[in-house]
C-alpha positions in Angstrom: -5.7 -38.7 46.7 -2.6 -39.3 49.1 -1.2 -36.2 48.3 -4.5 -34.2 48.7 -4.5 -34.2 52.6 -0.9 -32.8 52.8 -1.6 -30.1 50.4 -4.9 -29.4 52.1 -3.4 -29.0 55.5 -0.7 -26.5 54.0 -3.4 -24.4 52.6 -5.1 -24.1 55.9 -2.0 -23.5 57.8 -1.3 -20.6 55.5 -4.8 -19.2 55.9 -4.4 -19.2 59.4 -0.8 -17.4 59.4 -2.0 -14.9 56.8 -3.0 -11.6 59.1 -6.5 -10.4 59.0 -6.6 -7.2 56.7 -7.2 -4.0 58.5 -11.3 -2.9 57.6 -9.7 0.7 56.6 -7.0 -0.5 54.2 -7.5 1.1 50.8 -8.3 -2.1 49.2 -10.8 -3.3 51.6 -12.6 0.0 52.4 -11.7 2.4 49.5 -13.3 2.7 46.1 -13.7 -0.2 43.8 -13.3 1.4 40.2 -11.2 4.4 40.6 -8.1 4.3 38.3 -4.7 5.7 39.1 -3.2 8.4 36.8 -1.6 6.9 33.8 -0.1 7.9 30.5 -3.9 8.3 29.3 -4.4 11.2 31.5 -2.3 13.2 29.5 -4.8 12.9 26.5 -7.8 13.2 28.7 -7.3 13.9 32.2 -9.6 12.1 34.6 -9.6 14.9 37.2 -12.0 16.9 34.2 -14.3 14.7 35.7 -16.2 16.2 38.5 -17.3 12.7 40.0 -13.5 11.5 39.8 -12.7 14.8 41.8 -15.2 14.4 44.5 -14.2 10.5 44.9 -10.2 11.5 45.1 -10.8 14.5 47.5 -13.0 12.3 49.7 -10.0 9.5 49.6 -7.6 12.1 50.5 -9.8 13.4 53.5 -10.2 9.6 54.9 -6.4 9.5 54.7 -6.3 12.2 57.5 -8.6 10.5 59.5 -6.2 7.6 59.1 -3.0 9.7 59.7 -4.4 10.3 63.3 -5.4 6.7 64.0 -1.9 5.6 62.9 -0.5 8.1 65.2 -2.7 6.9 68.2 -2.1 3.3 67.4 1.6 3.7 66.8 1.7 2.6 63.3 5.0 3.7 61.5 5.4 4.7 57.8 6.0 1.2 56.6 2.7 -0.1 58.5 0.6 3.0 58.7 -3.0 2.9 56.5 -3.1 6.5 55.8 -0.4 6.7 52.9 -2.5 3.9 51.0 -5.2 6.7 50.3 -3.1 9.1 48.6 -0.3 7.3 46.7 -2.5 5.6 44.1 -3.1 9.0 42.8 0.3 10.1 42.9 0.4 12.5 45.7 2.7 12.6 48.8 2.3 13.9 52.2 4.0 17.5 52.4 2.7 18.6 55.8 0.9 17.4 59.0 -1.4 20.0 60.5 -1.2 19.4 64.3 -3.0 20.5 67.0 -0.9 22.2 69.4 -3.7 21.5 72.5 -3.2 17.8 72.4 -1.0 16.9 69.5 -3.5 15.0 67.4 -3.4 15.6 63.5 -6.4 17.3 62.1 -5.3 18.2 58.5 -2.7 17.5 55.9 -1.4 19.1 52.8 -0.7 16.8 49.8 1.1 17.6 47.0 1.5 16.1 43.2 4.4 13.8 43.7 6.3 14.1 40.5 8.9 11.1 41.1 6.0 8.7 41.6 4.3 10.0 38.4 7.3 9.5 36.7 7.6 5.9 37.5 4.1 5.8 36.2 5.0 7.3 32.9 3.3 10.5 33.8 6.0 13.0 32.8 3.8 16.0 34.3 0.6 17.0 36.0 -2.4 16.2 34.1 -4.9 19.0 33.2 -7.0 19.7 36.3 -5.1 17.9 38.7 -4.4 20.3 41.8 -0.6 20.7 42.7 -1.8 20.7 46.4 -4.6 19.9 48.4 -5.4 20.6 52.1 -7.5 18.1 53.4 -9.2 18.3 57.0 -10.9 15.5 58.9 -13.9 15.8 61.3 -14.6 14.4 64.8 -12.9 11.4 65.7 -14.7 9.6 68.6 -11.5 8.4 70.4 -10.3 9.5 73.7 -6.9 10.9 72.7 -8.6 13.6 70.6 -12.4 13.3 71.4 -12.1 16.5 73.9 -10.6 19.0 71.5 -12.9 18.1 68.4 -15.9 18.2 70.8 -14.8 21.8 72.0 -14.5 22.8 68.2 -17.9 21.2 67.8 -19.4 23.2 70.7 -17.5 26.4 69.2 -19.4 26.5 66.2 -22.6 25.9 67.9 -22.0 28.7 70.2 -20.7 31.2 67.7 -21.3 30.1 64.1 -18.0 30.5 63.7 -14.6 28.4 64.0 -12.0 31.4 64.1 -11.3 31.1 67.5 -9.9 27.8 67.2 -6.0 27.0 66.7 -7.3 24.5 64.0 -8.7 27.6 62.0 -5.5 29.5 62.2 -3.2 26.3 61.1 -5.5 25.4 58.2 -5.6 29.1 57.2 -1.9 29.5 57.1 -1.3 25.9 55.3 -3.7 27.2 52.9 -2.5 30.5 52.3 1.1 29.2 51.9 0.0 26.4 49.2 -1.7 29.2 47.3 1.3 31.3 47.3 3.8 28.7 46.4 1.3 26.9 43.8 -0.9 29.7 42.7 -4.5 29.8 44.2 -5.6 28.2 40.8 -3.6 24.9 41.5 -4.8 24.4 45.2 -7.6 22.8 46.6 -9.3 22.6 50.0 -11.6 20.0 51.5 -13.1 18.9 54.6 -15.7 16.4 56.3 -18.1 17.5 58.9 -16.1 19.4 61.5 -13.3 19.4 59.0 -15.8 20.8 56.4 -16.8 23.8 58.7 -13.4 24.8 58.9 -12.4 24.2 54.9 -15.6 26.7 54.3 -14.5 29.0 56.8 -10.7 29.4 55.8 -11.6 29.2 51.9 -14.1 32.1 52.8 -11.2 34.2 54.5 -8.8 33.6 51.6 -11.8 34.7 49.1 -12.1 38.1 51.0 -8.5 38.4 50.5 -9.0 38.1 46.6 -7.4 34.7 46.7 -9.6 32.0 45.2 -9.0 28.3 45.9 -11.2 25.4 45.3 -13.4 24.2 48.1 -14.8 20.8 48.3 -17.2 20.4 51.9 -18.7 17.0 52.7 -21.5 16.8 55.2 -20.7 20.6 56.6 -22.3 21.3 59.8 -25.2 23.5 59.5 -25.8 26.7 61.2 -29.4 26.1 61.6 -28.3 23.7 64.5 -26.7 26.8 66.2 -29.8 28.9 66.0 -32.1 26.2 67.1 -29.9 25.8 70.3 -29.7 29.7 70.7 -33.2 29.8 70.8 -33.4 27.2 73.5 -30.8 29.3 75.3 -33.4 31.9 75.8 -34.6 29.6 78.5 -31.5 28.4 79.8 -29.4 31.5 79.6 -27.1 31.0 82.4 -26.1 27.5 80.9 -25.3 29.0 77.5 -23.5 32.0 79.0 -21.3 29.2 80.5 -20.6 27.7 77.3 -19.8 31.0 75.5 -17.6 32.2 78.3 -15.7 28.7 77.9 -15.2 29.2 74.2 -14.3 32.9 73.6 -14.8 33.9 70.0 -11.1 34.5 69.4 -9.2 31.9 71.4 -5.5 33.1 70.5 -3.5 35.9 69.1 -2.6 33.6 66.2 -6.2 32.9 65.4 -6.9 36.9 65.5 -4.0 37.5 63.2 -5.0 34.9 60.7 -8.4 36.0 60.2 -8.0 39.7 60.6 -7.4 40.2 56.9 -11.1 39.4 56.6 -11.7 43.2 57.1 -10.4 44.0 53.5 -12.3 45.6 50.8 -14.9 43.2 49.3 -14.1 41.3 46.0 -16.9 43.4 43.9 -14.4 46.4 44.6 -11.4 44.3 43.7 -12.9 43.3 40.4 -12.4 39.7 40.8 -14.6 36.9 40.3 -16.9 35.0 42.6 -15.8 32.0 44.9 -18.2 28.9 44.5 -17.7 26.4 47.2 -18.9 22.9 46.5 -21.3 21.2 48.9 -21.9 17.6 49.1 -25.1 16.9 51.3 -27.0 13.6 52.3 -30.6 15.3 53.4 -30.9 12.2 55.7 -28.0 13.7 57.9 -29.4 16.1 60.4 -26.5 17.7 60.9 -26.1 19.0 57.3 -29.8 19.0 56.0 -30.4 22.3 56.8 -28.5 23.5 53.8 -30.8 22.3 51.4 -33.4 24.8 52.9 -34.5 27.5 50.2 -34.1 31.0 50.6 -37.3 32.8 49.9 -37.3 35.5 47.4 -34.0 35.0 46.0 -32.4 33.7 42.5 -32.4 29.8 42.0 -29.2 28.0 41.8 -29.0 26.0 38.8 -26.0 24.0 36.8 -24.7 25.0 33.7 -24.6 21.9 31.2 -25.3 18.4 32.8 -26.1 17.8 36.5 -22.7 16.1 37.0 -20.4 19.0 35.9 -20.4 22.7 35.6 -20.1 25.5 38.0 -23.3 27.0 39.6 -25.2 29.8 38.0 -27.9 32.1 39.4 -30.9 33.0 37.4 -34.6 34.6 38.0 -32.9 38.1 38.6 -33.4 39.7 35.5 -30.1 39.2 34.4 -28.6 41.2 37.0 -25.4 39.6 39.1 -25.7 36.4 37.2 -23.6 34.4 39.4 -24.1 31.7 41.9 -23.1 31.3 45.6 -22.4 27.6 45.7 -22.3 24.5 43.8 -24.5 21.9 45.9 -24.8 18.3 45.2 -27.2 15.9 47.1 -27.5 12.4 47.3 -30.6 11.2 45.6 -30.5 7.6 46.8 -28.1 6.7 49.5 -27.8 5.9 53.0 -30.6 6.6 55.2 -29.4 6.0 58.6 -27.7 8.7 60.5 -24.1 7.5 60.8 -24.1 6.5 57.3 -25.7 9.2 55.9 -23.1 11.6 57.8 -20.3 9.1 56.9 -17.3 9.8 54.3 -17.4 6.4 52.5 -20.7 7.5 50.4 -19.0 10.0 48.7 -16.2 7.7 46.9 -18.6 4.8 46.0 -18.9 4.9 42.3 -22.7 3.9 42.0 -23.9 6.6 43.9 -26.9 8.8 42.4 -26.0 12.3 42.8 -28.2 15.6 41.7 -27.2 19.2 41.9 -29.7 21.1 44.0 -32.0 23.4 42.3 -32.5 25.5 45.2 -30.8 28.5 46.7 -29.8 27.7 50.1 -30.6 30.4 52.6 -27.5 28.9 54.7 -25.1 29.2 52.3 -26.4 32.7 51.5 -26.1 33.7 55.0 -22.6 32.5 55.3 -21.6 34.0 52.1 -23.2 37.4 51.9 -20.3 39.3 53.2 -18.4 38.2 50.3 -20.7 40.1 47.8 -21.8 43.0 49.8 -20.9 46.6 48.8 -17.8 47.6 50.7 
């Protein structure tokens, strides 16, 4: 018993000296049962599982949020939190996307890390694992970047578009470069909230060029919000006009050049396939819930195979144009409070109950209609 007291004091002193973990550390805030790639993935790749794919891409986007927070809080490469969110999956930071207006980080290009993979006894990239992922964050309610984030939020509300933003130009250039380097079939773009709006629009811009990259958007902003505000603007036209004048449709020559190629011939005339973005929606999130509004008199989006996998397909049109516009995944049992329902964390938890939407969204139909119209 005499030796128990010093030992107890020593353990208490160690507990006091131990640093408190940051709540955003990967092992604290991240997924619980998401395995890192191993030699087993060479036989049966985890990336073929759409749930694994969803969870990892959500982790990459969280890493971009933390890149900006690391910058704001002056954490260096050794103490930064962001790398924890892509290194376990054997990816490395290849490029940082910086907003030239305030120096904030809004996106990143992550590439498969061959050296790390070799250390993990994975001599080549598993089947289905993208060679590069362009990840885009949403709005951060922090003073250093709040103004520019909100400016782009208002831009979307005013114009149903983000093409005037320098972030659109930067994200499109990075995505196009990644597609040229690795091949479009090996590249993925993903975003959350405002970043989802950018991901959807830059993916569409490349699709109009006949370049198809995989696209995953989490809680994308709903066009119906802009429509509703525009209706309100009829009685407050002067204020609305000032907002639209403050946020011109094209904010820079660079943005105009980046989006100019969208005037090319349609994908129909090019003889190419269809672009099918993946949308992840929580119906309790009023920012994105309008994507679940069904389009009247149109085909129904269903899933080939099980509800957890496969591409979307259209039916009910007499066998003509039997192609879907998007694959939409809904949270069937998830967070109900707005901040949690709009959060990114729900998309990397492994016990969330998901379902593939059975209705054809009139909003995604509206956004992507120009891709499928005759030239």
